[in-house]
N, C-alpha and C positions, 0 to 999 in steps of 0.2 A: 475796736477798743475805745472806751470813753472814760474821761476823767471829769469829775465834778469839782468846780471851783466854788467854794463856799465863802461868802463874804460876811464876816461877823462884825462889820462896822455899822454904826447907826447911819453913816453917810453912804448912800448907794454907790456913788462914783467918786469917792475920795481917795485917800492915800493907799488904803488897803486894796481897794479895787484896782488901782494903778499897778501895784505889785503883782496881783493875781493875773492881770492882763498880760504882763510880761511872761509869766509862767505859761499861760495859755497860748501865747504866740509861739513859744518854743515847742510846745506839744503839737500844735497844728503843723508847724514846719516838719515835725517828725511823723506826720500823718496819723496823729492820735486825735480823735474828736474830743471836744470839750463842751461842757454845759456850765451855766452859772446859776448860783442860788444865793439870794440875799436874804438873810434872816430877818431883815426889816428893822424898823425903829419903834415898833409898838412894844409894850411891856411883855416880857417873857418870864413866866413864873419859874422858880426853881422846883426841883423834884419834891413832891410832898410824901414820898415813901409809902404810897397806898398799895403798891405792887399790883395794881390792876393790869399793868402791861404784861404780867405773866400769863394772863388769860387772853388778852386782846392783841398782843404783839404790837402794840402802839400805845401812846400815852393817853391817859384819861382826860388830860387837859387839851382842849382843841385849839391849836394855834399853829404857828409856822413849823414847830417840831414835827407834827404829823404830816405836814406837807412835804417836808424833807424825807421822812421815812417812807413815804409813798413812792418816791422816785429813786431813793438811794440804791435799791437792789439792781437797778438797770445800769449802774456804773461799775467800772473795773478798778478805779482808783479815785483818791480824793485829795484835794488841797484845801486846808482850812486856814483862812486868813483872819487876823484880828489886829486891831490897834492895841496899844498899851494904855490901860487906864489904871492909875495908881499902882504901877509896877506889876501889873498882871493883865490877863486877858480882859476884854470888856465884860461887864456884868451880863449883858445879853448873850454873848458867846459862851460864857461859862455855864449859864443856866441851860442854854440850848444843847451844849454837848453833854452836860450831866443827864438830861432827860432823854436825848436821842440815843445815846449809847446804852444807857441803863434799860430803856425800853426794848432795844434789840437784844441785849445780853440776857435780860430777865425773861423776855418773851420767846427766846430761841429763834429769832428771825433770820440769823445768819446772813445779814445784808453786808457785813463788813469783814467776815472771816478771811484772813490772809490776802486781803486787798491792800495794796500799798497806799500809804498816806503821808502827807507832809504838812507841816505847819509853816505859815508865812506870817511874819510879825512886822508891824509898822509902828514907828514911834518918832516923836520929835527928837528925843535924846536918849533916855535911859530906860531900863526895865525890860529890854528886848530879850536877853538871854534867859531871864527868870520866866518870862512868858513862854518862850520856846520850850523850856523844860516842862512847864505846866501842861501845855497842849500835848506834848509827846507822851505824857503819862497816860492819856486816854488811849492812844494807839497801842501802847504796851499791853494794857488790860484787854484790848479787843483783838489781840493777835494780828495786828496790822503791821506789816513790814514798814519801817520808817525810812523815807527817802530823804537824803541829805544833798548838800551842794558843796562847793569849794569852801564856803564859809557858812556860818550859821545863817539860816534863812530869814534875814532881816533887811529892812530898808529904813532910811531916815528921811524926814521931811515933814513940814507942816501943811503942805499943799501938794496936789498931784504934780505940779510943775517942779517943785523941789525934789520930790521922789524921783522923777525922771532924770534929774541932774545928779542923783546919787549913782555914779557910774559903777562902783563896785557892787552896790546893792542890786542894780539892774542886771549886772552880769551874773550875780548869784542866783537871781530868779531864772534867767535863761538856762543856766547849767542845771538848776533844779528840774526844770521842765524836761530837758534832755535825759537826765538821769531817770526820771519817772518813766519816760517813754522806753528807755532801754530795759528797765526792770519789767515793765509790762510785756515786752516782746520776749524776754527770757522766760517769764512765767508761761506765756502762751506756747512757746516752743517746747518747754518741758512737758506740758500737758499733752501736746500733740504727739510727743515721742514716748508716751506711756508712763511718765512720772506721775504717780497718783498723789492726791492730797493726803496729808497725814491723818490717821484715825483720831477721832475725838473721844474723850472720856467724859462721863458724867461729872459735873462740878462737885467738888468737895468743899464745904464751907466749915471752917473752924474759927474759934476765937481763943482768947487767952484764959478763959474761965473753964476749969475742969472740975468734975465731981458730980 
């Protein structure tokens, strides 16, 4: 079993990375393999609603989003980390998730269906819970079980050293990793004992205009 830690910060080894590493260490101690994926700090376009992903099962825009989609299917769970920018997820992370999940959902890729996911939020001070809510909404639409911890999955600090001094935040990350490992083992045990995945129905799309 493998979990992918996705770093949505423009800083490759900053505060968000430090929090993700604590989750990863707990997963490794629970004998769950991990991988890391940095979305980078180059511009990431938002979705342009061209719907080409319905045909190609990937995004028409060639950047780090397609690099992620190319490996996502190999993982059993995901942890998405982001710093707080203006009370929300970073712009890069927001555009990245918009396109990655839409491409899979619209293209029928099935890379994420019923795979557990968690959000990890890093901030100097405020905006953490709003950002946590924002990221979790992606998981809800993708039918991804949301893994939680003893507290909301957040850390505080302006440097990696300060984050490591956030004792409650670090504990929250460790418990999150252990909870993720437990869920993955429960899912694997269920499948091994004949519990089948639920049947899927074709999507039904409606709006509020009738007539």
